[in-house]
TORVEXTI-453779 format. One record per residue: residue in one letter; residue number from 1; x, y, z of N, C-alpha, C, O in turn. Coordinates in steps of 0.2 Angstrom, whole numbers, plus 5000, padded with zeros to 4 digits. Example, Ala and Ser with C-alpha at 12.3 -4.5 7.8 and 13.67 -1.06 7.14 Angstrom:
 code pos n.px n.py n.pz ca.px ca.py ca.pz c.px c.py c.pz o.px o.py o.pz
    A   1 5066 4972 5039  5062  4978  5039 5066 4984 5039 5071 4983 5042
    S   2 5064 4989 5035  5068  4995  5036 5064 5000 5039 5067 5006 5040
end
This chain:
 code pos n.px n.py n.pz ca.px ca.py ca.pz c.px c.py c.pz o.px o.py o.pz
    M   1 5388 5434 5545  5381  5439  5544 5384 5445 5548 5388 5445 5552
    N   2 5380 5449 5546  5380  5457  5549 5381 5455 5556 5379 5450 5558
    P   3 5384 5460 5560  5383  5460  5568 5377 5462 5570 5373 5460 5575
    V   4 5375 5467 5567  5369  5471  5570 5364 5466 5568 5361 5465 5573
    R   5 5362 5462 5564  5358  5460  5562 5360 5451 5568 5355 5449 5571
    L   6 5365 5449 5568  5366  5444  5574 5365 5445 5580 5362 5440 5583
    L   7 5367 5452 5584  5365  5453  5590 5357 5455 5590 5354 5454 5595
    I   8 5353 5456 5585  5347  5457  5585 5344 5450 5585 5340 5450 5589
    I   9 5345 5445 5582  5341  5439  5581 5343 5434 5587 5339 5430 5590
    N  10 5350 5435 5589  5352  5431  5595 5348 5434 5603 5345 5431 5608
    A  11 5349 5442 5603  5345  5444  5607 5336 5442 5608 5332 5441 5613
    T  12 5334 5443 5602  5327  5439  5601 5326 5431 5603 5321 5428 5605
    L  13 5332 5428 5602  5330  5421  5603 5334 5420 5613 5332 5417 5618
    Q  14 5338 5424 5612  5338  5423  5622 5331 5426 5625 5328 5422 5629
    F  15 5328 5431 5623  5322  5433  5626 5315 5427 5625 5310 5427 5629
    F  16 5316 5423 5619  5312  5417  5617 5313 5413 5623 5309 5413 5628
    V  17 5318 5410 5624  5323  5405  5628 5319 5405 5636 5315 5402 5640
    S  18 5322 5411 5637  5321  5413  5643 5312 5416 5646 5309 5415 5651
    S  19 5309 5417 5640  5301  5417  5641 5298 5411 5643 5294 5410 5647
    I  20 5303 5407 5639  5300  5397  5640 5302 5395 5646 5299 5390 5649
    L  21 5307 5398 5649  5310  5397  5656 5306 5400 5662 5305 5397 5667
    G  22 5304 5406 5659  5298  5410  5664 5292 5406 5665 5289 5407 5670
    V  23 5290 5401 5660  5283  5398  5661 5284 5392 5665 5280 5389 5668
    L  24 5291 5390 5664  5292  5385  5668 5293 5386 5676 5292 5381 5680
    L  25 5296 5393 5677  5296  5395  5681 5289 5395 5686 5290 5392 5692
    L  26 5284 5398 5684  5277  5398  5685 5274 5389 5686 5270 5388 5691
    L  27 5276 5384 5684  5273  5378  5687 5274 5378 5694 5269 5379 5697
    P  28 5279 5377 5697  5280  5377  5705 5275 5382 5708 5273 5381 5714
    M  29 5273 5385 5707  5269  5390  5710 5260 5389 5708 5256 5393 5710
    Q  30 5258 5383 5705  5253  5380  5706 5254 5375 5710 5259 5372 5713
    T  31 5245 5373 5710  5245  5370  5717 5247 5359 5713 5249 5354 5715
    W  32 5244 5360 5706  5246  5355  5703 5254 5354 5701 5256 5348 5698
    G  33 5260 5359 5701  5263  5359  5698 5269 5359 5705 5274 5362 5705
    K  34 5268 5356 5710  5271  5358  5716 5278 5350 5715 5283 5349 5718
    S  35 5276 5347 5711  5282  5340  5710 5285 5341 5705 5288 5337 5703
    Y  36 5284 5347 5703  5291  5350  5697 5297 5353 5702 5303 5352 5701
    V  37 5295 5355 5706  5302  5358  5710 5307 5352 5712 5313 5354 5713
    R  38 5306 5346 5712  5309  5342  5714 5316 5338 5709 5320 5334 5710
    F  39 5314 5341 5702  5319  5342  5697 5324 5347 5698 5330 5346 5696
    V  40 5323 5353 5701  5327  5358  5702 5330 5356 5709 5328 5353 5713
    S  41 5338 5360 5708  5339  5358  5717 5340 5364 5718 5339 5365 5724
    N  42 5340 5371 5714  5338  5378  5718 5335 5382 5712 5337 5383 5706
    I  43 5328 5383 5715  5323  5386  5710 5326 5394 5708 5324 5397 5703
    H  44 5330 5395 5714  5332  5404  5713 5338 5404 5708 5339 5409 5706
    D  45 5340 5400 5707  5345  5400  5704 5342 5401 5697 5343 5406 5694
    I  46 5339 5397 5695  5335  5396  5689 5332 5404 5686 5333 5407 5680
    R  47 5328 5407 5692  5326  5409  5691 5330 5417 5688 5328 5422 5684
    A  48 5338 5416 5693  5342  5420  5690 5344 5420 5685 5345 5426 5682
    T  49 5345 5414 5682  5347  5410  5674 5341 5416 5669 5344 5420 5665
    H  50 5333 5416 5670  5330  5416  5667 5331 5424 5666 5332 5426 5660
    L  51 5332 5429 5672  5332  5435  5673 5339 5437 5668 5337 5441 5663
    D  52 5344 5436 5669  5352  5436  5668 5351 5436 5658 5354 5440 5654
    W  53 5348 5431 5658  5347  5430  5650 5342 5435 5648 5341 5437 5642
    L  54 5338 5437 5652  5333  5444  5650 5337 5449 5649 5338 5451 5643
    M  55 5341 5452 5655  5346  5457  5654 5350 5457 5649 5351 5463 5646
    L  56 5354 5452 5647  5359  5452  5643 5358 5454 5634 5361 5457 5630
    G  57 5350 5448 5633  5347  5452  5628 5346 5460 5626 5347 5464 5621
    L  58 5344 5461 5634  5342  5472  5631 5350 5474 5629 5351 5478 5624
    M  59 5355 5470 5633  5361  5474  5632 5362 5474 5625 5362 5479 5621
    Q  60 5363 5467 5622  5362  5466  5615 5360 5469 5612 5363 5472 5607
    Y  61 5353 5470 5612  5347  5476  5608 5352 5481 5608 5355 5483 5602
    G  62 5353 5484 5614  5355  5491  5613 5364 5491 5611 5365 5497 5610
    I  63 5368 5488 5610  5373  5487  5607 5374 5488 5599 5378 5490 5595
    A  64 5367 5483 5597  5366  5483  5590 5364 5491 5588 5366 5495 5584
    F  65 5359 5491 5591  5356  5500  5590 5365 5505 5590 5367 5509 5586
    G  66 5367 5503 5595  5374  5508  5596 5379 5507 5588 5382 5510 5585
    L  67 5377 5500 5586  5383  5500  5580 5379 5501 5573 5383 5503 5568
    S  68 5373 5501 5573  5369  5505  5569 5371 5511 5566 5372 5512 5560
    Y  69 5372 5515 5571  5373  5523  5572 5380 5524 5572 5382 5529 5569
    L  70 5385 5520 5575  5390  5520  5578 5396 5515 5574 5400 5513 5578
    P  71 5397 5513 5568  5400  5507  5567 5407 5509 5568 5411 5514 5568
    L  72 5408 5502 5569  5415  5501  5571 5420 5494 5567 5416 5489 5567
    P  73 5425 5494 5563  5429  5488  5558 5429 5483 5562 5430 5478 5559
    N  74 5428 5482 5570  5429  5475  5571 5424 5475 5575 5425 5475 5581
    A  75 5417 5476 5573  5412  5475  5576 5408 5467 5576 5405 5465 5581
    R  76 5410 5464 5570  5409  5456  5570 5411 5453 5576 5407 5450 5580
    I  77 5419 5454 5578  5421  5451  5581 5417 5452 5591 5415 5449 5596
    I  78 5417 5458 5590  5413  5461  5596 5406 5459 5596 5404 5458 5602
    A  79 5401 5458 5592  5395  5453  5590 5397 5446 5593 5394 5443 5598
    Y  80 5402 5442 5590  5403  5435  5592 5404 5434 5600 5403 5430 5604
    L  81 5408 5441 5602  5411  5440  5611 5404 5441 5613 5401 5436 5616
    L  82 5399 5446 5611  5394  5446  5615 5389 5441 5615 5386 5439 5620
    V  83 5389 5438 5609  5383  5433  5608 5386 5426 5613 5381 5423 5617
    F  84 5392 5425 5614  5395  5418  5618 5394 5422 5625 5390 5419 5628
    G  85 5397 5427 5627  5395  5430  5635 5388 5430 5635 5386 5426 5640
    G  86 5383 5433 5631  5376  5432  5632 5372 5426 5635 5368 5427 5640
    W  87 5375 5421 5633  5372  5414  5634 5376 5411 5639 5372 5407 5643
    M  88 5381 5411 5640  5386  5409  5644 5386 5411 5651 5386 5407 5655
    N  89 5386 5418 5652  5385  5421  5657 5382 5419 5663 5382 5420 5669
    A  90 5378 5417 5659  5371  5413  5665 5372 5406 5665 5368 5403 5669
    F  91 5376 5403 5662  5379  5396  5664 5379 5393 5670 5376 5387 5672
    P  92 5381 5397 5674  5385  5394  5681 5378 5395 5687 5377 5392 5692
    Y  93 5375 5399 5683  5368  5400  5687 5364 5392 5686 5362 5388 5690
    L  94 5364 5392 5679  5358  5386  5677 5361 5379 5680 5358 5376 5684
    V  95 5367 5377 5678  5370  5372  5683 5370 5370 5690 5369 5364 5692
    R  96 5371 5375 5692  5369  5377  5700 5361 5375 5701 5359 5370 5704
    G  97 5359 5378 5699  5351  5377  5698 5348 5371 5697 5343 5368 5700
    W  98 5353 5369 5693  5347  5363  5690 5351 5356 5690 5349 5350 5690
    F  99 5358 5357 5692  5360  5351  5695 5363 5351 5699 5366 5346 5701
    G 100 5364 5356 5703  5367  5356  5708 5375 5358 5710 5378 5357 5715
    I 101 5378 5359 5704  5385  5360  5704 5387 5366 5705 5384 5370 5702
    N 102 5391 5368 5709  5393  5375  5711 5399 5379 5705 5405 5380 5706
    A 103 5395 5381 5701  5398  5383  5695 5401 5389 5697 5399 5393 5692
    F 104 5405 5392 5702  5405  5399  5705 5412 5398 5706 5416 5402 5705
    S 105 5413 5390 5709  5420  5390  5712 5426 5385 5708 5426 5378 5709
    L 106 5431 5390 5704  5436  5385  5702 5439 5380 5705 5445 5380 5705
    S 107 5436 5375 5708  5440  5369  5712 5436 5362 5711 5430 5361 5709
    P 108 5440 5357 5711  5438  5351  5711 5430 5348 5713 5426 5351 5717
    P 109 5428 5344 5710  5428  5340  5704 5430 5346 5696 5431 5351 5695
    P 110 5430 5338 5693  5432  5342  5685 5426 5346 5684 5426 5352 5683
    K 111 5419 5342 5685  5413  5345  5680 5412 5352 5684 5409 5356 5681
    Q 112 5415 5354 5690  5412  5361  5694 5418 5365 5691 5416 5371 5689
    F 113 5423 5363 5691  5429  5368  5687 5429 5371 5679 5430 5377 5677
    L 114 5426 5364 5677  5424  5366  5668 5419 5370 5668 5419 5374 5663
    C 115 5414 5369 5674  5408  5374  5672 5410 5382 5675 5408 5387 5672
    A 116 5414 5382 5681  5416  5387  5682 5421 5391 5677 5421 5397 5678
    L 117 5425 5389 5674  5428  5392  5668 5425 5393 5665 5425 5400 5665
    L 118 5421 5390 5660  5415  5392  5654 5412 5399 5658 5412 5405 5656
    G 119 5411 5398 5664  5410  5405  5667 5413 5412 5666 5411 5418 5665
    L 120 5419 5411 5668  5424  5414  5667 5425 5416 5663 5424 5422 5662
    V 121 5427 5413 5658  5429  5415  5650 5423 5417 5646 5423 5419 5641
    S 122 5418 5417 5649  5409  5421  5647 5411 5429 5650 5411 5434 5647
    V 123 5413 5428 5657  5415  5438  5658 5420 5440 5655 5420 5446 5654
    C 124 5424 5437 5653  5430  5439  5649 5430 5442 5643 5433 5447 5640
    A 125 5424 5436 5640  5421  5439  5632 5417 5445 5635 5420 5450 5632
    L 126 5413 5448 5639  5410  5454  5639 5414 5458 5640 5412 5463 5638
    I 127 5418 5458 5643  5422  5463  5646 5427 5465 5642 5429 5471 5642
    A 128 5430 5461 5638  5435  5462  5632 5430 5464 5626 5432 5469 5623
    A 129 5422 5462 5623  5419  5466  5620 5417 5473 5622 5417 5477 5618
    F 130 5414 5475 5627  5413  5480  5629 5420 5485 5630 5419 5491 5629
    S 131 5427 5483 5632  5433  5488  5632 5434 5487 5623 5439 5490 5621
    M 132 5432 5484 5620  5433  5487  5613 5429 5491 5609 5431 5495 5605
    L 133 5421 5490 5611  5418  5495  5611 5420 5503 5611 5420 5507 5607
    L 134 5420 5503 5620  5422  5510  5621 5428 5512 5619 5429 5518 5620
    I 135 5434 5509 5616  5440  5511  5616 5439 5513 5606 5442 5517 5603
    G 136 5432 5510 5604  5431  5512  5596 5428 5518 5597 5429 5522 5593
    W 137 5425 5519 5602  5419  5524  5601 5421 5530 5603 5419 5536 5603
    L 138 5426 5527 5606  5430  5535  5611 5436 5538 5606 5437 5544 5606
    S 139 5438 5533 5603  5445  5537  5598 5443 5540 5591 5447 5542 5587
end
C-alpha cells in the first residue's frame, strides 16, 4: 500500500477508535453509568489512551502530508513504524487503565514485563521513524 495512503487510513481508524473510547469515557459521568467505573482500574489511564491515540493520529496525518510533498525512498518502512508506534504507544496506558497492569515497569510478573517491553519497542519504532524522516528530509 502507498505509505501516504496507509498513514491517512490508519490515522482515521485511530480517530474512530479513540472516538468510541471517548464515548465510553462519558458513561461514568452519567447518573445511570456510574457502575461502568467498576470495570476499569484507572479511568485516567483510559483517558490518556484516548488522547494518545488522537495525538498519534494527528502525527500520522501530518507525516502523510509531509511525505506527499517530500517523498522519501524508505517511506514504506517509516509508515509501518509509525502505524505500529501509533497504536502500541498508548498500550501501556490501556492495560494499566483496564487491567491494572503497570506496563511502565520492566519488571516481573511476566505479563507486566511483556506489556512494558511492547511499550518500549513502540517508542523505539517512533524514534526510528522520526530519525529516518529527519535524515531523509535534511539530506
